All heavy atoms as an XYZ file, in Angstrom:
865
protein
N     -13.588    -34.745    -16.086
C     -15.020    -34.889    -16.251
C     -15.321    -36.274    -16.816
O     -15.782    -36.411    -17.936
C     -15.560    -33.800    -17.165
C     -15.486    -32.424    -16.560
S     -16.450    -31.196    -17.414
C     -15.406    -30.836    -18.804
N     -15.034    -37.267    -16.005
C     -15.195    -38.636    -16.481
C     -16.602    -39.175    -16.257
O     -17.008    -40.098    -16.935
C     -14.190    -39.571    -15.784
O     -14.382    -39.461    -14.374
C     -12.769    -39.181    -16.152
N     -17.346    -38.634    -15.291
C     -18.706    -39.106    -15.083
C     -19.660    -37.917    -14.968
O     -19.242    -36.769    -14.866
C     -18.808    -40.018    -13.859
C     -18.448    -39.314    -12.559
O     -18.244    -38.086    -12.578
O     -18.378    -39.990    -11.528
N     -20.937    -38.218    -14.983
C     -21.958    -37.176    -14.980
C     -21.918    -36.333    -13.709
O     -22.053    -35.109    -13.761
C     -23.343    -37.817    -15.162
C     -24.514    -36.878    -15.329
C     -24.283    -35.938    -16.509
C     -25.795    -37.670    -15.540
N     -21.713    -36.958    -12.567
C     -21.677    -36.212    -11.303
C     -20.524    -35.212    -11.271
O     -20.700    -34.058    -10.880
C     -21.587    -37.172    -10.124
N     -19.333    -35.630    -11.686
C     -18.199    -34.695    -11.669
C     -18.378    -33.610    -12.723
O     -18.020    -32.455    -12.489
C     -16.862    -35.426    -11.854
O     -16.812    -36.073    -13.086
N     -18.953    -33.962    -13.849
C     -19.236    -32.948    -14.880
C     -20.232    -31.922    -14.359
O     -20.092    -30.724    -14.604
C     -19.790    -33.598    -16.141
O     -18.836    -34.438    -16.725
N     -21.241    -32.393    -13.618
C     -22.249    -31.467    -13.099
C     -21.632    -30.514    -12.075
O     -22.011    -29.350    -12.000
C     -23.426    -32.218    -12.493
O     -23.043    -32.892    -11.320
N     -20.665    -30.984    -11.289
C     -19.984    -30.110    -10.336
C     -19.227    -28.999    -11.061
O     -19.233    -27.842    -10.630
C     -19.030    -30.900     -9.452
C     -19.720    -31.627     -8.340
C     -18.725    -32.233     -7.350
N     -19.290    -33.427     -6.777
C     -19.116    -34.662     -7.244
N     -18.348    -34.876     -8.278
N     -19.702    -35.691     -6.677
N     -18.580    -29.353    -12.158
C     -17.842    -28.351    -12.943
C     -18.816    -27.317    -13.500
O     -18.574    -26.105    -13.415
C     -17.041    -29.032    -14.074
C     -16.461    -28.002    -15.020
C     -15.945    -29.906    -13.495
N     -19.926    -27.778    -14.047
C     -20.939    -26.870    -14.596
C     -21.488    -25.970    -13.494
O     -21.604    -24.750    -13.665
C     -22.076    -27.667    -15.283
C     -23.257    -26.771    -15.604
C     -21.566    -28.347    -16.535
N     -21.827    -26.556    -12.339
C     -22.383    -25.774    -11.231
C     -21.377    -24.745    -10.719
O     -21.748    -23.606    -10.428
C     -22.813    -26.709    -10.103
N     -20.125    -25.119    -10.612
C     -19.088    -24.199    -10.152
C     -18.938    -23.028    -11.119
O     -18.869    -21.867    -10.706
C     -17.740    -24.929     -9.993
O     -17.906    -25.961     -9.014
C     -16.633    -23.989     -9.568
N     -18.913    -23.333    -12.409
C     -18.789    -22.264    -13.405
C     -20.024    -21.361    -13.417
O     -19.905    -20.148    -13.580
C     -18.547    -22.854    -14.793
C     -17.138    -23.385    -14.960
O     -16.287    -23.111    -14.078
O     -16.885    -24.085    -15.961
N     -21.196    -21.962    -13.223
C     -22.425    -21.168    -13.169
C     -22.399    -20.225    -11.965
O     -22.689    -19.034    -12.103
C     -23.643    -22.088    -13.105
C     -25.007    -21.406    -12.970
C     -25.271    -20.513    -14.169
C     -26.101    -22.456    -12.830
N     -22.029    -20.740    -10.798
C     -21.931    -19.889     -9.605
C     -20.906    -18.781     -9.801
O     -21.116    -17.638     -9.399
C     -21.565    -20.725     -8.381
C     -22.688    -21.586     -7.872
C     -22.289    -22.274     -6.561
N     -23.079    -23.447     -6.369
C     -22.655    -24.699     -6.538
N     -21.403    -24.934     -6.864
N     -23.456    -25.721     -6.356
N     -19.791    -19.124    -10.424
C     -18.740    -18.129    -10.673
C     -19.270    -17.029    -11.603
O     -19.023    -15.836    -11.369
C     -17.516    -18.796    -11.274
C     -16.334    -17.849    -11.401
C     -15.082    -18.527    -11.950
N     -14.681    -19.627    -11.097
C     -14.456    -20.877    -11.537
N     -14.596    -21.164    -12.813
N     -14.094    -21.826    -10.705
N     -19.979    -17.408    -12.644
C     -20.538    -16.423    -13.577
C     -21.556    -15.528    -12.874
O     -21.551    -14.303    -13.072
C     -21.187    -17.133    -14.767
N     -22.416    -16.130    -12.048
C     -23.401    -15.335    -11.315
C     -22.723    -14.355    -10.363
O     -23.115    -13.189    -10.262
C     -24.350    -16.254    -10.541
C     -25.288    -17.021    -11.449
C     -26.092    -18.080    -10.719
O     -25.673    -18.535     -9.628
O     -27.151    -18.469    -11.245
N     -21.685    -14.821     -9.665
C     -20.934    -13.958     -8.753
C     -20.246    -12.826     -9.509
O     -20.219    -11.685     -9.042
C     -19.887    -14.781     -7.997
C     -20.143    -14.886     -6.521
C     -19.007    -15.571     -5.754
N     -18.278    -16.592     -6.486
C     -18.524    -17.904     -6.428
N     -19.461    -18.371     -5.664
N     -17.823    -18.759     -7.121
N     -19.694    -13.138    -10.672
C     -19.012    -12.114    -11.471
C     -19.973    -11.013    -11.897
O     -19.624     -9.828    -11.862
C     -18.381    -12.746    -12.714
O     -17.363    -13.636    -12.356
N     -21.167    -11.404    -12.287
C     -22.174    -10.404    -12.680
C     -22.548     -9.538    -11.481
O     -22.653     -8.315    -11.590
C     -23.408    -11.082    -13.295
C     -23.043    -11.724    -14.640
C     -24.544    -10.077    -13.483
C     -24.105    -12.649    -15.195
N     -22.731    -10.161    -10.318
C     -23.055     -9.399     -9.105
C     -21.940     -8.416     -8.757
O     -22.212     -7.266     -8.394
C     -23.306    -10.335     -7.924
C     -24.612    -11.067     -8.047
O     -25.505    -10.651     -8.766
N     -24.720    -12.176     -7.343
N     -20.697     -8.873     -8.849
C     -19.567     -7.995     -8.547
C     -19.480     -6.849     -9.557
O     -19.212     -5.706     -9.178
C     -18.259     -8.792     -8.540
C     -18.189     -9.868     -7.473
S     -18.225     -9.211     -5.817
C     -16.561     -8.628     -5.699
N     -19.718     -7.150    -10.816
C     -19.683     -6.103    -11.840
C     -20.793     -5.077    -11.601
O     -20.566     -3.870    -11.748
C     -19.822     -6.719    -13.233
N     -21.971     -5.532    -11.213
C     -23.068     -4.607    -10.916
C     -22.707     -3.722     -9.725
O     -22.933     -2.505     -9.737
C     -24.357     -5.380    -10.648
N     -22.119     -4.330     -8.696
C     -21.715     -3.565     -7.515
C     -20.663     -2.518     -7.879
O     -20.759     -1.348     -7.502
C     -21.168     -4.501     -6.442
C     -20.856     -3.758     -5.137
C     -19.859     -4.465     -4.298
N     -18.585     -4.490     -5.019
C     -17.570     -5.260     -4.692
N     -17.654     -6.079     -3.695
N     -16.452     -5.227     -5.374
N     -19.657     -2.930     -8.641
C     -18.586     -2.007     -9.028
C     -19.106     -0.897     -9.933
O     -18.680      0.261     -9.815
C     -17.458     -2.764     -9.719
C     -16.709     -3.694     -8.774
O     -16.884     -3.576     -7.544
O     -15.961     -4.557     -9.280
N     -20.020     -1.221    -10.812
C     -20.591     -0.220    -11.709
C     -21.441      0.779    -10.937
O     -21.372      1.993    -11.183
C     -21.427     -0.896    -12.820
O     -20.585     -1.825    -13.515
C     -21.966      0.109    -13.813
N     -22.211      0.286     -9.977
C     -23.000      1.184     -9.127
C     -22.080      2.098     -8.319
O     -22.358      3.298     -8.171
C     -23.905      0.374     -8.213
N     -20.983      1.541     -7.817
C     -20.029      2.357     -7.071
C     -19.416      3.432     -7.972
O     -19.239      4.571     -7.550
C     -18.916      1.487     -6.466
C     -17.929      2.263     -5.628
C     -18.592      2.978     -4.459
O     -19.270      2.349     -3.658
N     -18.408      4.286     -4.372
N     -19.104      3.064     -9.210
C     -18.576      4.041    -10.164
C     -19.577      5.174    -10.391
O     -19.206      6.344    -10.433
C     -18.226      3.354    -11.488
C     -17.851      4.309    -12.580
C     -16.650      4.992    -12.541
C     -18.718      4.538    -13.644
C     -16.298      5.884    -13.549
C     -18.372      5.428    -14.654
C     -17.171      6.108    -14.601
N     -20.849      4.822    -10.510
C     -21.884      5.838    -10.690
C     -21.926      6.783     -9.493
O     -21.945      8.009     -9.654
C     -23.249      5.178    -10.899
C     -24.447      6.121    -11.028
C     -24.277      7.044    -12.227
C     -25.727      5.314    -11.132
N     -21.903      6.220     -8.281
C     -21.910      7.059     -7.084
C     -20.686      7.962     -7.015
O     -20.792      9.147     -6.677
C     -21.975      6.185     -5.835
C     -23.297      5.460     -5.596
C     -23.163      4.486     -4.440
C     -24.407      6.459     -5.343
N     -19.528      7.411     -7.333
C     -18.299      8.206     -7.313
C     -18.373      9.340     -8.325
O     -17.998     10.490     -8.026
C     -17.082      7.310     -7.601
O     -17.025      6.282     -6.617
C     -15.788      8.110     -7.581
N     -18.850      9.047     -9.507
C     -18.987     10.074    -10.550
C     -19.915     11.195    -10.086
O     -19.599     12.383    -10.242
C     -19.527      9.453    -11.854
O     -18.623      8.449    -12.291
C     -19.691     10.496    -12.945
N     -21.043     10.822     -9.490
C     -21.983     11.838     -9.001
C     -21.401     12.626     -7.834
O     -21.600     13.845     -7.744
C     -23.309     11.180     -8.620
C     -24.085     10.561     -9.786
C     -25.277      9.768     -9.279
C     -24.503     11.624    -10.786
N     -20.668     11.944     -6.953
C     -20.013     12.640     -5.833
C     -18.971     13.640     -6.327
O     -18.890     14.771     -5.832
C     -19.352     11.650     -4.879
C     -20.349     10.934     -3.985
O     -21.508     11.373     -3.903
O     -19.937      9.920     -3.376
N     -18.172     13.244     -7.289
C     -17.147     14.136     -7.850
C     -17.816     15.327     -8.531
O     -17.365     16.478     -8.382
C     -16.230     13.369     -8.831
C     -15.367     14.321     -9.640
C     -15.371     12.372     -8.071
N     -18.893     15.071     -9.239
C     -19.624     16.160     -9.895
C     -20.109     17.174     -8.874
O     -19.974     18.392     -9.065
C     -20.826     15.595    -10.693
O     -20.336     14.684    -11.665
C     -21.608     16.695    -11.385
N     -20.647     16.675     -7.763
C     -21.149     17.558     -6.708
C     -20.013     18.249     -5.964
O     -20.052     19.462     -5.739
C     -22.010     16.745     -5.723
C     -22.594     17.558     -4.602
C     -23.574     18.623     -5.065
O     -24.178     18.463     -6.150
O     -23.714     19.633     -4.349
N     -18.993     17.516     -5.600
C     -17.878     18.067     -4.829
C     -17.171     19.194     -5.574
O     -16.824     20.227     -4.991
C     -16.857     16.962     -4.493
O     -17.521     15.957     -3.734
C     -15.682     17.505     -3.709
N     -16.975     18.989     -6.867
C     -16.229     19.977     -7.652
C     -17.142     20.940     -8.394
O     -16.688     21.702     -9.245
C     -15.280     19.267     -8.621
C     -14.214     18.501     -7.903
N     -13.152     19.102     -7.288
C     -14.080     17.170     -7.665
C     -12.382     18.187     -6.715
N     -12.936     17.005     -6.924
N     -18.426     20.890     -8.057
C     -19.412     21.817     -8.636
C     -19.381     21.818    -10.161
O     -19.443     22.861    -10.808
C     -19.207     23.237     -8.112
C     -19.128     23.354     -6.616
C     -20.481     23.190     -5.977
C     -20.396     23.557     -4.507
N     -20.754     22.502     -3.612
N     -19.266     20.596    -10.740
C     -19.271     20.479    -12.196
C     -20.701     20.602    -12.711
O     -21.655     20.234    -12.030
C     -18.682     19.138    -12.619
C     -17.241     18.867    -12.177
C     -16.837     17.455    -12.569
C     -16.290     19.889    -12.791
N     -20.806     21.080    -13.893
C     -22.113     21.200    -14.512
C     -22.616     19.799    -14.880
O     -21.861     18.993    -15.448
C     -21.984     22.062    -15.773
O     -23.194     22.046    -16.489
N     -23.864     19.469    -14.572
C     -24.388     18.144    -14.921
C     -24.219     17.745    -16.387
O     -23.954     16.574    -16.665
C     -25.865     18.229    -14.532
C     -25.889     19.233    -13.418
C     -24.828     20.249    -13.803
N     -24.326     18.690    -17.345
C     -24.105     18.268    -18.737
C     -22.706     17.698    -18.996
O     -22.518     16.892    -19.905
C     -24.317     19.554    -19.542
C     -25.251     20.368    -18.712
C     -24.848     20.063    -17.286
N     -21.724     18.084    -18.165
C     -20.368     17.572    -18.348
C     -20.340     16.065    -18.112
O     -19.656     15.322    -18.823
C     -19.375     18.296    -17.401
C     -19.212     19.749    -17.845
C     -18.030     17.579    -17.356
C     -18.360     20.589    -16.919
N     -21.064     15.602    -17.105
C     -21.037     14.174    -16.773
C     -22.264     13.417    -17.297
O     -22.374     12.204    -17.083
C     -20.954     13.992    -15.250
O     -22.054     14.671    -14.641
C     -19.641     14.507    -14.707
N     -23.157     14.105    -17.958
C     -24.402     13.481    -18.421
C     -24.166     12.205    -19.220
O     -24.791     11.169    -18.944
C     -25.217     14.481    -19.245
C     -26.437     13.879    -19.852
N     -27.563     13.606    -19.116
C     -26.693     13.462    -21.117
C     -28.475     13.055    -19.905
N     -27.972     12.962    -21.124
N     -23.278     12.262    -20.198
C     -23.030     11.078    -21.036
C     -22.473      9.910    -20.230
O     -22.848      8.764    -20.425
C     -22.097     11.434    -22.187
C     -22.762     12.358    -23.203
C     -21.830     12.761    -24.289
N     -21.630     11.593    -25.173
C     -20.836     11.606    -26.208
N     -20.142     12.680    -26.509
N     -20.717     10.532    -26.965
N     -21.571     10.226    -19.290
C     -20.994      9.176    -18.445
C     -22.062      8.554    -17.552
O     -22.150      7.330    -17.430
C     -19.853      9.748    -17.581
O     -18.851     10.275    -18.446
C     -19.258      8.694    -16.675
N     -22.869      9.387    -16.920
C     -23.933      8.890    -16.041
C     -24.929      8.052    -16.838
O     -25.310      6.951    -16.417
C     -24.629     10.059    -15.306
C     -25.887      9.596    -14.590
C     -23.663     10.708    -14.323
N     -25.318      8.547    -17.985
C     -26.283      7.828    -18.821
C     -25.721      6.470    -19.268
O     -26.409      5.446    -19.209
C     -26.657      8.682    -20.031
C     -27.800      8.124    -20.825
C     -28.246      9.103    -21.900
C     -29.392      8.503    -22.677
N     -29.894      9.416    -23.690
N     -24.465      6.453    -19.682
C     -23.836      5.201    -20.115
C     -23.710      4.217    -18.947
O     -23.913      3.006    -19.110
C     -22.461      5.484    -20.717
N     -23.398      4.737    -17.762
C     -23.254      3.877    -16.589
C     -24.595      3.276    -16.195
O     -24.683      2.089    -15.855
C     -22.638      4.660    -15.414
O     -21.408      5.236    -15.850
C     -22.383      3.770    -14.224
N     -25.637      4.065    -16.252
C     -26.978      3.547    -15.952
C     -27.376      2.486    -16.976
O     -27.944      1.449    -16.618
C     -28.001      4.689    -15.871
C     -27.718      5.525    -14.613
C     -29.431      4.160    -15.866
C     -28.497      6.810    -14.519
N     -27.037      2.699    -18.229
C     -27.314      1.687    -19.260
C     -26.529      0.404    -18.990
O     -27.042     -0.705    -19.169
C     -26.958      2.223    -20.648
O     -27.824      3.266    -21.000
N     -25.297      0.550    -18.543
C     -24.487     -0.624    -18.206
C     -25.101     -1.384    -17.035
O     -25.156     -2.624    -17.042
C     -23.055     -0.204    -17.875
N     -25.589     -0.654    -16.032
C     -26.247     -1.307    -14.896
C     -27.498     -2.057    -15.350
O     -27.752     -3.176    -14.901
C     -26.622     -0.276    -13.828
C     -25.551      0.047    -12.819
C     -25.970      1.238    -11.952
C     -25.229     -1.147    -11.957
N     -28.253     -1.454    -16.243
C     -29.456     -2.119    -16.760
C     -29.083     -3.410    -17.489
O     -29.759     -4.441    -17.336
C     -30.224     -1.181    -17.687
N     -27.997     -3.369    -18.242
C     -27.544     -4.575    -18.949
C     -27.091     -5.654    -17.967
O     -27.357     -6.848    -18.173
C     -26.411     -4.218    -19.912
N     -26.429     -5.254    -16.892
C     -26.000     -6.221    -15.880
C     -27.193     -6.845    -15.167
O     -27.201     -8.048    -14.891
C     -25.050     -5.561    -14.877
C     -23.665     -5.261    -15.425
C     -22.920     -4.308    -14.497
C     -22.882     -6.541    -15.640
N     -28.211     -6.044    -14.889
C     -29.426     -6.581    -14.265
C     -30.089     -7.583    -15.210
O     -30.543     -8.641    -14.777
C     -30.393     -5.441    -13.874
C     -31.760     -5.978    -13.485
C     -29.804     -4.629    -12.728
N     -30.107     -7.281    -16.479
C     -30.653     -8.225    -17.466
C     -29.811     -9.500    -17.498
O     -30.343    -10.608    -17.591
C     -30.692     -7.576    -18.852
C     -31.212     -8.476    -19.950
C     -32.667     -8.899    -19.779
O     -33.440     -8.186    -19.113
O     -33.029     -9.967    -20.318
N     -28.504     -9.360    -17.385
C     -27.619    -10.529    -17.337
C     -27.905    -11.385    -16.119
O     -27.913    -12.620    -16.202
C     -26.155    -10.098    -17.304
O     -25.806     -9.423    -18.481
N     -28.146    -10.738    -14.986
C     -28.500    -11.480    -13.773
C     -29.766    -12.297    -14.008
O     -29.852    -13.454    -13.604
C     -28.728    -10.535    -12.593
C     -27.472     -9.968    -12.002
C     -27.767     -8.962    -10.914
O     -28.729     -8.203    -10.997
N     -26.941     -8.944     -9.891
N     -30.739    -11.682    -14.646
C     -31.995    -12.394    -14.924
C     -31.737    -13.599    -15.810
O     -32.248    -14.693    -15.561
C     -33.011    -11.470    -15.574
C     -34.304    -12.194    -15.907
C     -35.331    -11.305    -16.589
O     -35.077    -10.109    -16.804
O     -36.398    -11.836    -16.918
N     -30.943    -13.413    -16.838
C     -30.668    -14.512    -17.765
C     -29.953    -15.665    -17.069
O     -30.282    -16.824    -17.267
C     -29.834    -14.022    -18.959
C     -30.534    -13.009    -19.831
C     -31.811    -13.544    -20.448
O     -31.885    -14.694    -20.854
N     -32.827    -12.713    -20.511
N     -28.967    -15.344    -16.226
C     -28.194    -16.394    -15.556
C     -28.971    -17.025    -14.405
O     -29.091    -18.236    -14.321
C     -26.867    -15.838    -15.029
C     -25.876    -15.482    -16.104
S     -25.446    -16.848    -17.188
C     -24.562    -17.906    -16.081
N     -29.480    -16.192    -13.517
C     -30.094    -16.718    -12.299
C     -31.489    -17.285    -12.533
O     -31.854    -18.291    -11.938
C     -30.155    -15.623    -11.239
N     -32.253    -16.650    -13.377
C     -33.635    -17.088    -13.547
C     -33.844    -18.002    -14.743
O     -34.837    -18.728    -14.776
C     -34.565    -15.875    -13.664
C     -34.544    -14.941    -12.456
C     -35.444    -13.743    -12.685
C     -34.959    -15.677    -11.195
N     -32.951    -17.973    -15.681
C     -33.126    -18.836    -16.856
C     -32.101    -19.957    -16.896
O     -32.441    -21.125    -16.846
C     -33.070    -18.010    -18.124
C     -34.285    -17.124    -18.280
C     -34.328    -16.509    -19.624
N     -35.558    -15.762    -19.771
C     -35.908    -15.194    -20.888
N     -35.134    -15.271    -21.931
N     -37.039    -14.534    -20.959
N     -30.832    -19.599    -16.993
C     -29.788    -20.624    -17.125
C     -29.733    -21.513    -15.890
O     -29.690    -22.735    -16.005
C     -28.429    -19.974    -17.375
N     -29.754    -20.904    -14.714
C     -29.645    -21.667    -13.477
C     -30.787    -22.671    -13.354
O     -30.573    -23.859    -13.113
C     -29.658    -20.709    -12.285
C     -29.092    -21.294    -11.037
N     -28.001    -20.766    -10.425
C     -29.458    -22.360    -10.297
C     -27.717    -21.488     -9.350
N     -28.591    -22.451     -9.250
N     -32.001    -22.193    -13.538
C     -33.175    -23.064    -13.437
C     -33.152    -24.137    -14.512
O     -33.447    -25.311    -14.256
C     -34.473    -22.219    -13.507
C     -35.700    -23.098    -13.610
C     -34.567    -21.309    -12.293
N     -32.769    -23.761    -15.714
C     -32.715    -24.714    -16.819
C     -31.696    -25.818    -16.565
O     -31.971    -27.007    -16.797
C     -32.381    -23.966    -18.115
O     -32.278    -24.849    -19.181
N     -30.532    -25.446    -16.068
C     -29.487    -26.439    -15.789
C     -29.910    -27.355    -14.645
O     -29.710    -28.569    -14.706
C     -28.143    -25.733    -15.488
C     -27.581    -25.160    -16.785
C     -27.154    -26.672    -14.830
C     -26.382    -24.280    -16.607
N     -30.525    -26.796    -13.610
C     -31.004    -27.638    -12.512
C     -32.080    -28.607    -12.993
O     -32.103    -29.770    -12.601
C     -31.550    -26.777    -11.379
C     -30.464    -26.136    -10.555
C     -31.030    -25.326     -9.407
O     -32.236    -25.002     -9.406
O     -30.253    -25.027     -8.494
N     -32.971    -28.127    -13.830
C     -34.035    -28.976    -14.363
C     -33.440    -30.121    -15.185
O     -33.865    -31.273    -15.068
C     -34.985    -28.130    -15.214
C     -36.335    -28.773    -15.423
C     -37.300    -27.827    -16.112
N     -37.728    -26.805    -15.162
C     -38.026    -25.557    -15.474
N     -37.936    -25.141    -16.713
N     -38.413    -24.714    -14.558
N     -32.464    -29.803    -16.010
C     -31.808    -30.846    -16.813
C     -31.100    -31.853    -15.919
O     -31.184    -33.065    -16.141
C     -30.815    -30.216    -17.789
N     -30.433    -31.369    -14.872
C     -29.755    -32.267    -13.942
C     -30.721    -33.185    -13.232
O     -30.467    -34.392    -13.081
N     -31.855    -32.641    -12.809
C     -32.881    -33.467    -12.156
C     -33.397    -34.524    -13.120
O     -33.561    -35.693    -12.750
C     -34.041    -32.583    -11.660
O     -33.513    -31.623    -10.745
C     -35.111    -33.403    -10.974
N     -33.618    -34.128    -14.356
C     -34.082    -35.067    -15.378
C     -33.064    -36.198    -15.580
O     -33.434    -37.346    -15.783
C     -34.317    -34.320    -16.691
C     -34.719    -35.218    -17.835
C     -36.005    -35.719    -17.930
C     -33.791    -35.569    -18.812
C     -36.372    -36.550    -18.982
C     -34.146    -36.399    -19.861
C     -35.441    -36.887    -19.941
O     -35.791    -37.706    -20.971
N     -31.788    -35.865    -15.460
C     -30.735    -36.870    -15.633
C     -30.505    -37.700    -14.368
O     -29.676    -38.609    -14.357
C     -29.418    -36.189    -16.040
C     -29.426    -35.548    -17.420
C     -28.170    -34.713    -17.615
C     -29.541    -36.606    -18.509
N     -31.221    -37.383    -13.293
C     -31.107    -38.167    -12.069
C     -30.078    -37.667    -11.078
O     -29.715    -38.386    -10.149
N     -29.608    -36.443    -11.240
C     -28.626    -35.889    -10.314
C     -29.314    -35.387     -9.044
O     -30.454    -34.942     -9.083
C     -27.861    -34.738    -10.970
C     -27.039    -35.130    -12.202
C     -26.512    -33.883    -12.884
C     -25.911    -36.053    -11.817
N     -28.619    -35.463     -7.929
C     -29.137    -34.950     -6.664
C     -28.491    -33.607     -6.368
O     -27.575    -33.175     -7.084
C     -28.816    -35.925     -5.513
O     -27.393    -35.961     -5.343
C     -29.351    -37.317     -5.795
N     -28.933    -32.978     -5.266
C     -28.346    -31.685     -4.883
C     -26.853    -31.806     -4.644
O     -26.080    -30.918     -4.994
C     -29.013    -31.139     -3.609
C     -30.407    -30.618     -3.816
C     -31.457    -31.706     -3.601
O     -31.086    -32.879     -3.390
O     -32.647    -31.376     -3.648
N     -26.423    -32.911     -4.052
C     -25.001    -33.061     -3.755
C     -24.164    -33.268     -5.012
O     -22.965    -33.011     -4.994
C     -24.753    -34.220     -2.769
O     -25.335    -35.409     -3.287
C     -25.332    -33.900     -1.411
N     -24.790    -33.696     -6.107
C     -24.059    -33.802     -7.363
C     -23.658    -32.433     -7.897
O     -22.785    -32.332     -8.745
C     -24.886    -34.501     -8.443
C     -25.135    -35.962     -8.145
O     -26.260    -36.428     -8.237
N     -24.110    -36.691     -7.778
N     -24.303    -31.395     -7.383
C     -24.044    -30.052     -7.895
C     -22.890    -29.380     -7.177
O     -22.638    -28.208     -7.346
C     -25.307    -29.199     -7.817
C     -26.281    -29.630     -8.845
C     -27.331    -30.465     -8.655
C     -26.263    -29.311    -10.226
N     -27.976    -30.680     -9.836
C     -27.340    -29.982    -10.828
C     -25.449    -28.534    -11.033
C     -27.617    -29.894    -12.179
C     -25.734    -28.445    -12.378
C     -26.808    -29.119    -12.932
N     -22.175    -30.113     -6.353
C     -20.953    -29.563     -5.784
C     -21.055    -29.230     -4.319
O     -22.126    -29.137     -3.750
N     -19.896    -29.092     -3.723
C     -19.705    -28.689     -2.340
C     -20.222    -29.710     -1.340
O     -20.152    -29.491     -0.156
C     -20.327    -27.312     -2.079
C     -19.686    -26.234     -2.953
C     -20.334    -24.887     -2.763
O     -21.243    -24.739     -1.928
O     -19.927    -23.961     -3.454
N     -20.794    -30.813     -1.765
C     -21.123    -31.911     -0.882
C     -22.319    -31.738      0.030
O     -22.528    -32.529      0.925
N     -23.099    -30.704     -0.137
C     -24.279    -30.536      0.693
C     -25.398    -29.914     -0.138
O     -25.151    -29.293     -1.168
C     -23.981    -29.680      1.927
C     -23.330    -28.359      1.614
C     -24.083    -27.245      1.292
C     -21.947    -28.220      1.642
C     -23.480    -26.046      1.001
C     -21.330    -27.019      1.355
C     -22.111    -25.929      1.035
O     -21.509    -24.750      0.744
N     -26.635    -30.079      0.307
C     -27.750    -29.525     -0.464
C     -27.671    -28.000     -0.554
O     -27.108    -27.351      0.319
C     -28.985    -29.943      0.331
C     -28.537    -31.058      1.184
C     -27.076    -30.834      1.454
N     -28.250    -27.461     -1.615
C     -28.306    -26.022     -1.775
C     -29.279    -25.440     -0.743
O     -30.106    -26.157     -0.208
C     -28.749    -25.694     -3.191
C     -27.673    -26.141     -4.146
C     -27.897    -26.100     -5.575
C     -28.890    -25.362     -6.269
N     -28.939    -25.362     -7.632
N     -29.205    -24.154     -0.458
C     -30.056    -23.569      0.581
C     -31.545    -23.865      0.410
O     -32.220    -24.162      1.371
C     -29.770    -22.077      0.471
C     -28.398    -22.006     -0.086
C     -28.269    -23.197     -0.992
N     -32.045    -23.821     -0.802
C     -33.461    -24.113     -1.023
C     -33.814    -25.521     -0.597
O     -34.820    -25.761      0.073
N     -32.985    -26.479     -0.956
C     -33.232    -27.876     -0.601
C     -33.080    -28.070      0.898
O     -33.853    -28.789      1.524
C     -32.289    -28.796     -1.364
N     -32.097    -27.432      1.499
C     -31.895    -27.544      2.944
C     -33.088    -26.952      3.686
O     -33.543    -27.497      4.689
C     -30.606    -26.843      3.358
N     -33.610    -25.854      3.200
C     -34.768    -25.215      3.825
C     -35.973    -26.137      3.762
O     -36.720    -26.260      4.726
C     -35.083    -23.871      3.147
C     -36.229    -23.125      3.796
C     -35.927    -22.735      5.229
O     -34.841    -22.274      5.528
N     -36.869    -22.931      6.121
N     -36.174    -26.811      2.628
C     -37.290    -27.753      2.496
C     -37.160    -28.874      3.513
O     -38.150    -29.279      4.121
C     -37.325    -28.323      1.082
C     -37.770    -27.337      0.032
C     -37.654    -27.906     -1.382
O     -37.516    -29.135     -1.524
O     -37.700    -27.113     -2.322
N     -35.946    -29.381      3.718
C     -35.719    -30.451      4.694
C     -36.030    -29.948      6.100
O     -36.637    -30.663      6.891
C     -34.283    -30.958      4.608
C     -33.979    -31.726      3.337
C     -34.856    -32.957      3.190
O     -35.081    -33.688      4.181
O     -35.334    -33.193      2.061
N     -35.620    -28.714      6.435
C     -35.910    -28.154      7.749
C     -37.418    -28.014      7.960
O     -37.938    -28.306      9.031
C     -35.249    -26.785      7.921
C     -33.746    -26.865      8.081
O     -33.240    -27.978      8.390
O     -33.077    -25.842      7.891
N     -38.112    -27.576      6.915
C     -39.568    -27.438      6.994
C     -40.238    -28.785      7.233
O     -41.161    -28.901      8.040
C     -40.124    -26.790      5.716
C     -39.705    -25.347      5.566
O     -39.247    -24.732      6.559
O     -39.825    -24.808      4.441
N     -39.752    -29.833      6.544
C     -40.307    -31.169      6.713
C     -40.097    -31.665      8.137
O     -40.978    -32.269      8.738
C     -39.679    -32.149      5.715
C     -40.142    -31.960      4.299
C     -39.425    -32.933      3.380
C     -39.726    -32.624      1.927
N     -38.950    -33.502      1.034
N     -38.900    -31.416      8.698
C     -38.582    -31.851     10.068
C     -39.481    -31.139     11.082
O     -39.919    -31.722     12.055
C     -37.123    -31.604     10.399
C     -36.221    -32.667      9.842
C     -34.790    -32.497     10.378
N     -33.911    -32.760      9.260
C     -33.101    -31.899      8.675
N     -33.004    -30.687      9.135
N     -32.358    -32.240      7.660
N     -39.737    -29.865     10.855
C     -40.566    -29.096     11.779
C     -42.010    -29.586     11.752
O     -42.689    -29.565     12.772
C     -40.506    -27.608     11.460
C     -39.172    -26.992     11.833
C     -39.079    -25.533     11.427
O     -39.975    -24.988     10.789
N     -37.982    -24.894     11.817
N     -42.474    -30.004     10.585
C     -43.852    -30.501     10.472
C     -44.004    -31.881     11.098
O     -45.092    -32.245     11.530
C     -44.281    -30.553      9.001
C     -44.445    -29.189      8.325
C     -44.729    -29.385      6.850
C     -45.560    -28.386      8.989
N     -42.918    -32.654     11.167
C     -43.000    -34.027     11.688
C     -43.061    -34.079     13.185
O     -42.987    -33.215     13.930
C     -41.810    -34.829     11.204
């Protein structure tokens, strides 16, 4: 991380990785909830037996959704804003091409021209 552009790529990569991890955790937790409910139904278990597990899993999903909001809507936007303020471009954020939002804006501009 010797210059600002390479540092920003590291930050962007870690941010994307964190966002992906939260999405994967939400998916896996939702799958666990479905499996728990399926097992309860298949084996004709009484709902009170799994109530605590289901309730805890739903609470975990709610926490993951809140985490998504914090990362995607707060941290992501904040880091991009700081990068723009520092003079970084979309390509400074890694992978060598503009992010989908920026690419879409360019396509819209071309269509209007």
